[in-house]
C-alpha positions as CSV (number, residue, x, y, z in Angstrom):
1,M,-31.7,69.7,-36.6
2,Q,-28.2,69.7,-35.0
3,V,-25.2,71.6,-36.4
4,L,-21.6,70.7,-35.9
5,V,-19.6,73.8,-34.7
6,L,-16.0,74.1,-35.6
7,G,-13.4,76.5,-34.2
8,Q,-11.5,79.0,-36.4
9,S,-8.9,76.3,-37.1
10,Y,-11.5,73.7,-37.9
11,E,-11.4,71.8,-34.6
12,P,-14.7,70.4,-33.6
13,L,-16.2,72.2,-30.6
14,E,-19.8,71.3,-30.0
15,R,-23.2,70.7,-31.5
16,V,-25.9,73.3,-31.4
17,D,-29.4,73.7,-32.7
18,W,-29.7,75.1,-36.3
19,K,-31.4,78.3,-34.9
20,R,-28.4,79.2,-32.8
21,A,-26.1,78.6,-35.7
22,M,-28.2,80.9,-37.9
23,V,-28.1,83.7,-35.3
24,W,-24.3,83.4,-35.3
25,W,-24.3,83.4,-39.1
26,A,-26.6,86.5,-39.3
27,A,-24.2,88.3,-36.9
28,G,-21.2,87.5,-39.1
29,R,-19.6,85.2,-36.5
30,V,-19.6,81.9,-38.5
31,E,-19.5,80.7,-42.0
32,I,-21.6,77.8,-43.3
33,L,-19.4,75.0,-44.6
34,E,-22.1,72.3,-45.2
35,A,-25.9,72.4,-45.4
36,W,-28.5,69.7,-44.8
37,E,-29.5,68.3,-48.2
38,G,-33.0,69.1,-49.1
39,R,-33.6,71.3,-46.0
40,T,-34.1,75.0,-46.2
41,I,-35.1,77.9,-43.9
42,K,-37.8,80.0,-45.4
43,T,-38.4,83.6,-44.5
44,P,-40.8,86.0,-46.1
45,R,-38.0,87.3,-48.4
46,L,-35.4,84.5,-48.5
47,E,-34.9,80.8,-48.7
48,L,-31.6,79.8,-47.1
49,P,-29.9,76.4,-46.8
50,M,-30.2,74.9,-43.3
51,P,-26.6,74.6,-42.0
52,S,-25.1,71.2,-41.0
53,V,-21.5,72.4,-40.3
54,V,-20.4,75.9,-39.4
55,R,-17.0,77.4,-38.5
56,F,-16.3,80.4,-36.3
57,L,-14.4,83.1,-38.2
58,R,-12.6,84.3,-35.1
59,S,-11.5,82.7,-31.9
60,R,-14.2,82.3,-29.3
61,R,-13.9,84.2,-26.1
62,R,-14.6,81.2,-23.9
63,H,-13.3,77.7,-24.5
64,I,-15.7,74.8,-23.9
65,S,-13.7,72.7,-21.4
66,A,-16.4,70.5,-19.9
67,V,-18.9,68.2,-21.5
68,R,-22.4,69.3,-20.7
69,F,-24.4,66.8,-18.6
70,S,-27.5,65.8,-20.5
71,R,-29.5,62.7,-21.5
72,E,-27.9,63.0,-25.0
73,T,-24.4,63.1,-23.7
74,I,-25.0,60.1,-21.3
75,Y,-26.4,58.2,-24.3
76,A,-23.3,59.0,-26.3
77,R,-20.9,58.2,-23.5
78,D,-22.5,54.8,-23.1
79,R,-22.4,54.3,-26.8
80,G,-26.1,53.5,-27.1
81,Q,-25.7,50.2,-25.2
82,C,-27.5,49.0,-22.1
83,Q,-24.8,49.1,-19.4
84,Y,-26.1,45.8,-17.9
85,C,-26.7,43.5,-20.8
86,Q,-24.7,45.4,-23.5
87,R,-27.5,45.3,-26.1
88,P,-28.0,48.3,-28.3
89,V,-30.8,50.5,-27.2
90,G,-32.5,53.0,-29.5
91,R,-33.0,56.5,-28.3
92,R,-36.7,56.0,-28.0
93,E,-36.5,52.9,-25.9
94,V,-33.6,54.0,-23.6
95,T,-34.1,54.5,-19.9
96,Y,-31.7,56.3,-17.6
97,D,-30.8,54.4,-14.5
98,H,-29.5,55.8,-11.2
99,I,-26.9,53.2,-10.0
100,I,-27.6,54.2,-6.4
101,P,-31.4,54.8,-6.5
102,K,-32.5,58.4,-5.9
103,S,-34.7,57.1,-3.1
104,R,-31.5,55.9,-1.3
105,G,-29.7,59.2,-1.7
106,G,-28.3,58.6,-5.2
107,Q,-27.6,61.8,-7.1
108,T,-28.0,62.7,-10.7
109,L,-24.3,62.9,-11.6
110,W,-22.1,61.5,-14.4
111,E,-20.8,58.8,-12.0
112,N,-24.3,57.6,-10.9
113,I,-26.3,57.5,-14.2
114,V,-26.1,54.9,-17.0
115,I,-28.4,54.0,-19.8
116,A,-30.3,50.7,-19.6
117,C,-32.8,48.8,-21.6
118,R,-36.3,48.7,-20.1
119,P,-36.1,45.0,-19.0
120,C,-32.8,45.5,-17.2
121,N,-34.0,48.8,-15.5
122,Q,-37.2,47.1,-14.4
123,R,-35.2,44.0,-13.1
124,K,-32.9,46.2,-11.1
125,G,-35.7,48.3,-9.7
126,N,-35.0,50.2,-6.5
127,R,-31.8,48.2,-5.7
128,T,-28.1,48.7,-6.4
129,P,-26.6,46.5,-9.1
130,A,-25.0,44.3,-6.5
131,E,-28.3,43.7,-4.7
132,A,-30.0,42.9,-8.0
133,G,-27.1,40.5,-9.0
134,M,-26.3,42.6,-12.0
135,A,-22.9,44.0,-13.2
136,L,-22.2,47.2,-15.0
137,S,-20.2,46.8,-18.2
138,L,-18.2,50.0,-17.6
139,S,-17.7,52.2,-14.6
140,P,-19.5,55.5,-15.4
141,A,-17.4,58.6,-15.3
142,R,-17.4,62.2,-16.4
143,P,-15.9,62.3,-19.9
144,S,-12.5,63.9,-19.8
145,M,-12.3,64.9,-23.5
146,G,-13.9,67.8,-25.3
147,S,-17.6,67.5,-26.2
148,W,-16.7,66.6,-29.8
149,Q,-15.3,63.3,-28.6
150,L,-18.8,62.3,-27.6
151,L,-19.8,62.7,-31.2
152,V,-17.1,60.4,-32.3
153,G,-18.1,57.8,-29.6
154,H,-21.3,57.0,-31.6
155,R,-19.9,56.9,-35.1
156,D,-22.8,55.1,-36.9
157,A,-25.3,57.8,-35.9
158,L,-23.2,60.7,-37.2
159,P,-24.4,62.6,-40.3
160,T,-22.1,61.9,-43.3
161,A,-21.4,65.6,-43.8
162,W,-19.8,65.7,-40.3
163,R,-17.4,62.8,-40.8
164,P,-14.6,64.6,-42.6
165,Y,-14.5,67.3,-39.9
166,L,-14.2,64.7,-37.2
167,G,-11.4,62.8,-38.9
168,L,-13.6,59.8,-39.6
169,D,-13.1,59.6,-43.4
């Protein structure tokens, strides 16, 4: 389960795994603001609520200035839509397409990766979009905002407990 991490002044910073959030909590670095309903963490002596939203009690030493490159952030950047046919693609059905194929020197970079539905990715094959007669709906780029903006980009998939902290309610 993912946890929304807020800064000392309640600004959204990032998402982390619940285990990392609990390490921070045990060290006294964060407070738990929201917990996942019906989910608990059981230890031999305690049963604790599984956090959904945590807030740092003090300023962090390093500021997250760049969005981490990952399959999840590519999916969020492309708003869960095939970049060729614009149809919604579920996380389990999504494929990641190199615009310039790897076999032709294409690199795995923000600017060369998009999500695609399986039929479009197979149709494109080992060609560029122009060679396949396909057009991209958006030109892929490295996100320029903080990582929390990626969360906002896919509003429907956000947990309801996070929405007030992201300014969506």
